[in-house]
C-alpha positions in Angstrom: -36.9 74.0 62.2 -34.6 70.9 62.8 -31.0 71.2 60.8 -30.2 69.9 57.4 -28.1 67.7 59.2 -30.1 66.2 61.8 -32.7 65.4 58.7 -29.9 63.6 56.8 -28.8 61.8 59.6 -32.2 60.7 60.8 -32.8 59.7 56.8 -29.9 57.1 57.3 -31.1 55.5 60.2 -34.4 54.9 58.4 -32.3 53.4 55.1 -31.0 51.2 57.8 -33.9 50.0 59.1 -35.4 49.3 55.6 -32.5 47.5 54.5 -32.4 45.1 57.5 -35.9 44.3 57.3 -36.0 43.7 53.2 -33.0 41.0 54.1 -34.9 39.5 56.6 -38.1 39.1 54.6 -36.2 37.8 51.4 -34.1 35.2 53.4 -31.3 34.9 51.0 -29.7 38.1 49.5 -28.3 40.5 51.3 -27.6 44.5 50.3 -24.2 45.4 48.7 -23.1 49.1 50.0 -21.1 51.6 47.7 -20.2 54.7 49.5 -19.5 57.6 47.0 -18.9 61.2 46.8 -20.4 63.6 44.3 -18.3 66.0 42.2 -19.3 69.5 43.5 -20.2 68.3 47.2 -21.7 65.7 49.2 -22.3 61.8 48.4 -24.4 58.9 49.6 -25.0 55.6 50.2 -26.0 53.0 47.3 -27.5 50.1 48.6 -28.6 47.3 45.9 -29.9 43.7 46.4 -29.8 41.2 43.5 -30.9 37.8 42.8 -32.9 36.9 46.0 -35.5 34.6 47.1 -38.0 37.2 46.1 -36.1 40.4 45.0 -34.7 40.3 41.6 -33.0 43.6 41.8 -33.9 46.4 44.4 -32.1 49.5 45.8 -32.5 51.6 49.1 -30.3 54.8 48.5 -29.6 57.4 50.6 -27.9 60.6 49.6 -27.0 64.0 50.8 -25.7 66.3 48.0 -24.9 69.7 47.8 -23.1 72.5 45.3 -24.1 74.7 42.6 -27.7 74.4 41.0 -27.5 74.6 37.0 -29.4 77.0 35.1 -31.5 74.3 33.8 -32.6 73.3 37.3 -33.1 77.2 38.3 -35.3 77.4 35.6 -37.1 74.2 36.3 -37.6 75.0 40.0 -38.2 78.6 39.4 -35.5 79.7 41.9 -32.7 82.2 41.9 -30.0 80.8 44.0 -27.0 79.2 43.1 -26.6 76.9 45.9 -28.3 73.9 47.0 -28.6 70.8 49.4 -30.8 67.9 49.1 -30.8 64.8 50.6 -33.4 62.1 51.2 -33.9 58.3 51.0 -35.2 56.4 47.5 -36.2 52.9 47.1 -37.3 50.8 44.3 -37.9 46.9 44.2 -38.3 44.5 41.4 -39.5 41.2 42.8 -38.6 37.9 40.6 -42.5 36.7 41.2 -45.0 38.1 38.8 -47.6 38.5 41.8 -45.9 40.5 44.0 -46.0 44.2 43.0 -43.0 46.5 42.2 -42.9 49.2 44.9 -41.5 53.1 45.0 -40.8 55.2 47.7 -38.9 58.7 48.2 -38.5 60.9 50.8 -36.6 64.1 50.5 -35.6 67.4 51.8 -34.4 70.2 49.7 -32.8 73.7 50.7 -31.4 76.8 49.2 -28.6 77.8 51.3 -27.8 81.1 49.4 -31.2 82.5 50.2 -30.6 82.4 54.1 -29.9 85.6 55.8 -30.8 88.0 52.7 -34.0 89.4 54.4 -36.4 87.0 52.7 -37.9 83.5 53.6 -35.6 80.7 53.3 -36.4 78.6 50.2 -36.6 74.9 51.7 -39.5 72.3 51.5 -40.3 68.8 51.7 -41.2 66.2 49.0 -42.1 62.2 49.0 -44.3 59.6 47.9 -44.9 56.2 47.5 -46.6 54.2 44.7 -47.6 50.2 43.6 -47.1 49.2 40.5 -48.6 45.6 40.3 -48.3 43.6 37.5 -51.7 41.8 38.0 -54.1 44.2 40.5 -55.4 42.7 43.2 -58.3 44.5 44.6 -57.7 43.7 48.2 -54.3 44.5 48.1 -55.2 47.9 46.6 -57.6 48.9 49.4 -54.7 47.6 52.1 -52.1 49.3 50.7 -54.4 53.1 50.0 -56.0 52.3 53.3 -52.8 52.5 55.2 -51.2 55.3 53.4 -54.4 57.2 54.3 -53.9 56.0 57.9 -50.2 57.7 57.8 -51.6 60.8 56.4 -54.6 61.4 58.4 -51.8 61.3 61.5 -50.8 64.6 60.5 -53.4 66.5 58.3 -57.1 65.4 57.3 -56.6 66.7 54.0 -53.5 65.1 52.9 -54.7 61.4 51.6 -57.0 63.1 49.3 -54.7 65.6 48.1 -51.8 63.4 47.7 -53.4 60.6 46.2 -54.6 63.4 43.1 -51.3 64.4 43.1 -50.2 60.6 42.4 -52.2 59.9 40.2 -51.5 63.0 37.7 -47.9 62.4 38.6 -47.5 58.7 37.9 -49.1 58.6 34.5 -47.7 57.8 31.1 -49.0 60.1 29.1 -47.7 58.4 25.9 -49.7 55.3 26.7 -52.6 57.0 28.4 -52.3 55.0 31.3 -51.0 55.2 35.0 -48.1 53.3 36.1 -49.7 51.5 38.6 -52.5 51.8 41.5 -50.8 55.0 42.5 -50.4 56.1 46.1 -49.5 59.3 47.6 -47.0 62.3 46.1 -46.4 65.9 47.5 -43.6 68.2 46.6 -42.5 71.6 48.4 -44.4 71.2 51.2 -43.2 73.9 53.5 -44.5 75.1 57.3 -47.8 76.9 57.7 -49.9 77.8 60.4 -51.5 74.4 60.4 -48.3 72.7 60.6 -44.8 73.0 61.5 -41.4 72.1 60.0 -40.9 69.6 63.0 -44.6 68.6 62.0 -43.5 67.8 58.4 -40.4 66.1 58.8 -42.5 64.0 61.5 -45.0 63.0 58.5 -41.7 62.6 56.1 -40.4 59.8 58.7 -43.7 58.3 59.4 -44.2 57.9 55.6 -40.7 56.4 55.4 -41.4 53.8 58.2 -44.7 52.9 56.7 -43.0 51.3 53.7 -41.7 47.9 55.7 -45.3 47.0 57.5 -47.1 47.5 54.1 -44.6 45.9 51.5 -44.0 43.1 53.8 -47.5 42.4 53.9 -48.0 41.9 50.1 -44.7 40.2 49.9 -46.2 37.7 52.1 -49.8 37.3 50.9 -48.4 36.1 47.2 -44.4 35.1 47.7 -45.5 31.4 47.7 -48.2 31.4 45.0 -47.6 29.6 41.8 -47.2 31.3 38.5 -46.9 30.3 35.0 -44.2 31.4 32.1 -47.0 33.5 30.7 -47.5 35.6 33.9 -43.7 36.0 33.8 -43.9 37.3 30.5 -46.5 39.8 31.1 -44.2 40.8 34.3 -41.8 41.5 32.0 -44.1 43.7 29.6 -45.3 45.7 32.3 -41.4 46.3 33.5 -41.3 47.9 30.5 -43.9 50.5 31.2 -42.0 51.1 34.5 -38.8 51.9 32.6 -40.4 54.2 30.1 -41.9 56.5 32.8 -38.7 56.4 34.6 -36.6 57.6 31.8 -39.1 59.8 30.3 -41.1 61.9 33.0 -39.4 60.9 36.4 -38.6 64.2 38.2 -36.0 62.7 40.3 -34.1 61.0 37.4 -34.2 64.4 35.6 -32.9 66.1 38.5 -30.2 63.6 39.5 -28.9 63.7 35.4 -28.9 67.5 35.6 -27.0 68.0 38.9 -24.2 65.6 37.6 -25.7 62.8 40.2 -24.0 59.3 40.0 -25.6 57.5 37.3 -25.7 53.9 38.9 -27.7 55.4 41.6 -30.0 57.5 39.4 -30.9 54.7 37.1 -30.8 51.8 40.1 -34.6 52.2 39.5 -34.4 50.4 36.1 -35.6 46.6 36.0 -33.0 43.9 35.2 -35.3 42.4 32.5 -38.0 44.3 30.4 -39.8 43.3 27.2 -41.6 45.5 24.6 -43.5 43.5 22.3 -45.2 45.3 19.1 -48.3 46.1 19.6 -49.3 43.5 22.2 -52.9 42.9 23.1 -54.0 40.8 26.1 -56.5 38.2 25.2 -60.2 39.2 25.9 -61.5 38.4 29.8 -58.3 37.6 30.7 -56.4 39.2 34.1 -54.0 40.7 31.9 -56.8 42.7 29.9 -58.5 43.3 33.5 -55.2 45.2 34.9 -55.1 47.4 31.8 -58.7 48.4 32.0 -57.6 49.4 35.9 -54.7 51.7 34.9 -56.7 55.0 35.4 -57.0 57.8 37.3 -59.5 58.6 40.0 -60.0 55.2 41.3 -61.2 55.1 45.2 -59.5 52.2 45.8 -60.6 53.2 49.9 
């Protein structure tokens, strides 16, 4: 099994690659970096891009934190260990263009060091995922996005895409709205070594997923960034952003983990959009693209 130090180092490299590529795609804004240390152990690099040609607000964060696991998290994770180590890269991009989708990606590794050497199997796992939240659902974009993710999954395990797409549909679901956050993607957690896959294989999948972000999102941005849009479409974008905020504040496991483990607030809440609207009892016009988008915010659509 590759060491936790090497996993963290490779994740930092992926953060660097993604930031350079996003700056090139935007053509104007650059990332502002803030290095931070966590009280209790570890730290990270928060990188935020704002007010660009395309990206109104985005973050590409790396963290490698360790320390004592709070009781509430022990119960949530169903573990007895006192100490933890976690590292990963987390990305959320909010474009200023309503025809360019919001995108989120996370790749991560979790370990309970105090479980090592006690005669039991060490507790450690990989998790992650990538999902797309279009303000307007475009069928061709959805096919491209899911087809690209399936291609990455198929390199490692023929069952991954089907399993992880279903996981994403269930995870990125706003229960109180009875709608999915967007068109989903893939999501997985607590993936461990097995007879079929070694730890190095799983880590290879994690890195391949991380490196799929740029070719996928660059294609989607370039397809739509020059299209004109109306003020009404921008207002719809702000309305859809409100749903994104609701999910992250109410359901998102990463947000909860960060807050419960005394994480850095600015980094944790980086995922929230810069502007959102909550209109009372908003109903789209019958037959509109807005109504069509709402009709497609459902689980189990076979986009591929």
